[in-house]
C-alpha positions in Angstrom: 78.8 103.7 109.1 77.0 107.0 110.1 75.5 109.0 107.2 76.9 112.4 107.2 76.4 115.7 104.8 78.0 118.6 106.3 79.9 120.7 104.7 83.0 119.7 106.0 82.2 116.1 105.1 82.1 117.4 101.5 85.3 119.3 101.5 87.0 116.6 103.0 85.6 114.0 100.1 86.5 116.5 97.9 90.4 116.5 98.9 90.0 112.6 98.6 89.0 113.2 94.9 91.8 115.2 94.1 94.2 112.9 95.8 92.8 110.3 93.4 92.9 111.9 90.8 96.4 113.1 91.1 97.2 109.3 91.5 95.1 108.3 88.8 97.3 110.6 86.1 100.5 109.0 87.4 98.8 105.3 87.2 98.2 106.0 83.5 101.4 107.7 82.8 103.2 105.1 84.5 101.2 102.4 82.2 102.9 104.4 79.1 106.3 104.7 80.2 106.8 101.1 81.2 105.2 99.8 78.3 106.9 101.9 75.2 110.7 102.1 77.1 110.3 98.2 77.5 108.7 97.3 74.2 111.6 99.8 72.4 114.5 97.9 74.0 113.3 94.8 72.5 110.8 93.4 75.1 108.4 90.5 73.4 104.5 91.6 73.9 104.6 88.3 76.3 107.5 90.0 78.2 106.0 93.4 78.3 102.7 91.6 79.7 104.3 89.9 82.3 105.8 93.1 83.8 102.5 94.2 84.4 101.5 90.8 86.0 102.8 91.6 89.7 101.0 95.2 89.4 97.8 93.2 89.2 98.2 90.4 91.5 99.0 92.6 94.1 96.0 94.8 93.4 94.2 91.3 93.9 95.4 91.4 97.3 95.5 94.9 98.3 91.7 94.7 97.7 91.4 91.8 99.9 93.3 93.0 102.5 92.8 96.8 102.3 89.1 96.8 102.8 89.6 95.2 105.8 92.6 97.6 107.3 89.9 100.5 106.3 87.4 98.9 108.1 89.9 98.7 110.9 91.6 102.0 110.6 89.6 104.3 108.8 89.7 105.1 105.1 92.6 107.7 105.5 95.2 105.3 106.6 95.0 103.4 103.3 94.8 106.5 101.5 97.7 107.7 102.6 99.1 104.2 102.5 98.5 104.3 98.6 99.7 107.6 98.0 103.3 106.6 99.8 103.4 103.4 98.2 102.9 105.3 94.7 106.1 107.3 95.6 108.2 104.8 96.6 107.3 102.8 93.1 108.0 105.5 91.0 111.4 106.1 93.1 112.4 102.3 92.5 112.5 102.9 88.4 114.0 106.4 88.9 117.0 106.3 91.0 118.3 103.3 90.3 121.5 102.2 87.6 120.0 101.1 84.3 121.5 97.5 84.8 118.9 97.4 87.3 116.1 97.6 84.8 115.3 94.1 84.3 111.9 92.1 84.5 112.2 90.8 88.1 112.8 94.5 89.5 110.4 96.1 87.2 107.8 93.7 88.4 108.8 94.2 92.0 108.2 98.4 91.2 104.8 97.6 89.6 103.7 95.3 92.4 104.4 98.1 94.7 102.4 100.8 91.8 99.6 98.2 91.8 99.3 98.0 96.1 98.9 102.0 95.6 96.7 102.7 93.2 94.3 99.8 94.5 94.4 101.2 98.1 93.8 104.5 97.1 90.8 103.5 94.6 89.2 101.9 97.8 89.6 104.7 99.9 87.8 107.4 97.4 85.3 105.1 96.2 84.5 104.0 99.5 84.1 107.5 100.8 80.9 108.1 98.4 79.0 105.8 100.9 79.9 107.9 103.8 78.0 110.9 102.5 75.0 110.1 100.5 72.0 108.9 102.8 71.3 105.2 102.6 67.7 105.8 100.7 69.1 108.3 98.3 70.2 105.7 95.3 69.6 108.6 92.5 72.1 110.9 94.2 74.5 107.8 94.7 74.5 106.8 91.1 74.9 110.4 90.0 78.0 110.9 92.6 79.5 107.7 91.6 78.9 108.1 87.7 80.7 111.5 88.4 83.9 109.8 90.5 84.2 107.0 88.0 83.7 108.9 84.9 86.6 111.6 86.0 89.0 109.0 87.0 89.0 107.4 83.5 89.4 110.6 82.1 91.8 111.4 84.1 93.9 108.5 83.5 93.6 108.8 79.5 95.4 112.5 80.5 97.9 110.0 82.0 98.5 108.1 79.3 98.8 111.4 77.1 101.1 112.9 79.6 102.9 109.4 79.7 103.5 109.3 76.0 104.7 113.2 75.9 107.0 112.7 78.9 108.6 109.7 77.2 109.2 111.9 74.1 110.3 115.3 75.5 112.1 114.4 78.9 112.8 110.4 79.0 112.2 107.9 81.1 113.6 109.2 84.5 112.8 112.4 84.8 109.2 111.5 83.8 109.2 109.4 87.0 110.8 111.9 88.9 107.7 114.5 87.6 105.5 112.0 88.8 106.4 111.8 92.1 106.6 114.9 92.7 102.6 115.4 91.4 101.7 112.5 93.9 104.0 114.0 96.9 102.0 117.1 96.4 98.7 115.1 97.0 100.0 113.3 99.9 100.8 116.5 101.7 97.0 118.2 100.7 95.7 115.1 102.2 98.1 114.9 105.4 97.2 118.9 106.0 93.6 119.2 105.0 92.1 115.5 106.0 91.3 115.7 109.5 90.8 112.1 111.4 90.7 108.9 110.2 88.2 109.1 107.7 85.6 107.0 108.6 85.2 105.2 112.0 87.2 102.2 112.6 85.9 99.1 114.1 87.8 96.6 115.9 85.2 94.0 115.3 85.8 94.1 112.3 87.1 90.6 111.2 89.3 89.9 108.1 87.0 87.0 107.7 83.7 89.5 106.9 85.6 90.8 103.7 84.2 87.5 102.0 80.8 88.6 101.3 77.5 86.6 102.2 75.8 88.5 99.9 74.9 86.7 96.8 74.5 89.9 94.6 77.6 91.3 95.7 79.3 87.8 95.1 77.3 87.9 91.5 78.4 91.2 90.7 82.0 90.5 91.6 82.0 87.7 89.5 80.8 89.4 86.6 83.1 92.2 87.1 86.2 90.0 86.7 84.8 88.9 82.9 83.9 92.2 82.1 87.0 94.0 83.2 89.2 91.0 81.5 87.2 91.8 78.2 89.0 95.3 78.0 92.1 94.3 79.0 92.5 91.2 76.8 93.2 93.5 73.7 93.8 97.0 74.9 96.5 96.4 77.4 99.5 94.7 75.2 97.6 93.7 72.1 96.3 97.3 71.1 99.2 99.6 71.6 101.8 97.1 70.1 99.6 96.9 67.0 99.1 100.1 66.7 102.9 100.9 67.0 104.6 98.0 65.0 101.8 97.6 62.8 99.9 100.6 61.6 103.8 102.6 62.7 102.0 105.1 64.7 104.8 107.0 67.0 104.8 106.9 71.1 103.1 110.3 71.7 100.5 109.3 68.6 99.5 105.8 70.6 99.5 107.5 73.7 97.4 110.3 72.7 94.8 108.4 70.8 94.5 105.9 74.1 94.5 109.1 76.2 91.4 110.5 74.0 89.4 107.2 74.3 90.0 106.9 78.0 88.8 110.7 78.5 85.8 110.1 76.4 85.3 106.5 78.2 85.0 109.0 81.2 83.0 111.4 80.4 80.1 108.9 79.6 80.6 107.1 82.5 80.0 110.9 83.9 77.0 111.2 81.9 75.6 107.2 82.5 72.7 108.6 84.5 71.7 110.6 81.5 72.5 108.4 78.7 70.6 105.5 80.3 67.6 107.6 80.5 66.3 106.9 84.1 62.8 107.8 85.0 62.2 109.6 88.1 63.2 107.1 91.0 64.2 104.4 89.1 67.6 103.2 88.9 69.6 100.7 87.0 69.5 96.8 88.2 71.1 93.5 87.5 69.0 93.5 84.0 70.6 96.6 83.1 74.2 95.1 83.3 73.2 92.3 81.4 71.4 93.5 78.1 74.9 95.9 77.9 77.2 93.4 78.4 75.3 91.7 75.3 75.2 94.9 73.2 79.0 95.0 74.1 79.9 91.3 73.3 79.0 92.2 69.3 82.0 95.2 69.4 84.9 93.2 69.6 83.5 90.2 67.2 82.5 92.8 64.7 85.7 94.6 65.0 87.9 91.1 64.7 85.5 90.3 61.7 86.2 93.4 60.2 90.1 92.7 60.5 89.4 89.6 58.7 87.9 90.8 55.7 90.9 93.4 55.4 88.9 96.3 55.9 91.4 99.5 56.7 92.5 98.9 60.2 93.1 102.4 61.1 88.9 103.1 60.5 88.0 100.1 61.8 90.0 100.2 65.1 89.0 103.8 65.7 85.1 103.4 64.9 85.2 100.2 66.8 86.8 101.5 70.0 84.4 104.6 70.0 81.8 102.4 69.8 83.5 99.6 72.5 84.4 102.7 75.0 80.7 104.0 75.3 79.1 100.6 75.8 81.6 99.6 78.1 81.6 102.9 80.2 77.8 102.4 80.6 78.6 99.2 82.0 80.9 99.6 84.2 79.1 102.5 85.8 75.8 100.3 86.3 78.1 97.9 88.1 80.1 100.7 89.9 76.8 102.0 91.2 75.6 98.3 92.0 78.2 97.8 94.5 77.3 100.3 96.8 74.2 100.1 96.1 74.3 96.3 97.0 77.0 97.0 99.6 76.0 96.9 103.7 76.0 99.6 105.2 78.8 99.0 107.9 80.8 96.5 106.2 81.2 99.3 102.5 84.5 99.5 102.8 85.1 95.6 103.0 82.2 94.9 100.1 83.9 97.2 98.0 87.3 95.6 98.6 86.1 92.3 97.5 84.3 93.9 94.4 87.6 95.6 93.6 89.5 92.3 94.3 87.4 91.0 91.4 87.9 93.9 89.2 91.8 93.4 89.7 91.7 89.7 88.9 89.5 90.7 85.4 92.9 92.8 84.7 95.0 90.0 85.7 93.7 87.7 83.5 93.2 90.1 80.6 96.7 91.4 81.0 98.6 88.2 80.9 96.1 86.9 77.9 96.7 89.9 76.1 100.5 89.4 76.0 99.7 85.9 75.0 97.2 86.0 72.8 98.7 89.0 70.9 102.3 86.8 70.4 100.2 83.6 69.5 97.8 84.5 66.8 97.5 88.5 66.8 95.0 91.5 67.9 92.2 89.2 66.2 92.9 86.5 68.6 92.2 89.1 71.5 89.4 90.4 70.2 87.5 86.9 70.2 88.7 86.2 73.7 87.0 90.0 74.6 83.7 88.6 73.2 83.9 85.6 75.0 84.1 87.0 78.0 82.0 90.1 77.5 79.0 87.6 77.3 80.3 85.4 80.3 79.7 88.5 82.3 76.3 89.4 80.5 75.3 85.7 81.6 76.1 86.1 85.0 74.5 89.7 85.6 70.9 88.0 84.5 71.0 86.3 88.2 71.3 89.8 89.6 68.5 91.5 91.6 66.3 93.4 89.0 64.3 95.4 91.5 65.1 97.4 94.8 68.4 96.7 96.9 68.5 93.2 97.9 67.7 92.1 101.8 70.8 91.1 103.3 71.2 87.3 103.6 70.7 86.0 107.5 74.4 85.2 107.6 75.3 89.2 106.9 72.9 90.5 109.1 74.5 88.3 111.9 77.9 89.0 110.9 
């Protein structure tokens, strides 16, 4: 894949990023809408978690096949496909009779939404590699941090928007408004993004999706545990606890989660400065490892404080702020390392494989969030989070600690 850095390419990337932002806001809003709409209908925490299982399962499959599709036909094909499917997922819920909104049907709509989100994300993340020179690791870290940080900040906006829309206009009209937002992004991409966004290659084989790079495989394994550690308490356990135990309203919960995710995104955007890199130095596997070990202390500390009957509002707000800062730095380092390790001619497939692992972690975390919360409450979710972060840190210790690793002989011949 050749690297181009002209103004036209930067503008194209800006359009791709804007489309990704629109889809990100929508994705966050859908999560809050579905979570609270069905919880207020009397669904148990585990039943609510199951609504998102297909979202995560199909996210895994999407990243597996999406990277190959992008390598064959260009990133524009996956971007347009993702936006189109997101509109379909929204209309599946907005335009049907209330009697259709049962668990299997909602799971199917969330499957479509999961495919849409991951196609769009993979397209935007892979596009960064296309416009940054291979020897500009410092610039790559800044671009990746800015993109990842802005995405997560806007997902927080989506959480807040979902809570407000559910309160003000109700479930169905909220979905219609979101469909219009994504539709606008789709039109923009169709009109403003020319070409296939990357040169497709008929030589790209599906078997190439499975990386031969030890560094990519290890980082992907660490990513599974890192994101499972977040979602095991954040997806179902935390919002249900805030609503049912602390008595917060829908918009208060959505607003709080929004502020947290926005702050998390801001920290990711400033990760290069916060990690105090020296000129010419970039994060390594050791950076990811020590950040994970620090992170593991936080959910464990929150669980201990709750068990000791410390004021839960104070504990959760303070704990979440600290967890968000360290998690954001760790995630930003991961997002840089995957592009740092990726083979230049297989970046979409390497990124797709990595985000397949990311989706796998979210899947495990989502299921366990509902299961553990229903079984033993929020504290069980927090202890599971601490154990998973420790696993991510242990795996990260095996990552390269210096410059970009050389491709293995198998990768070089692929």
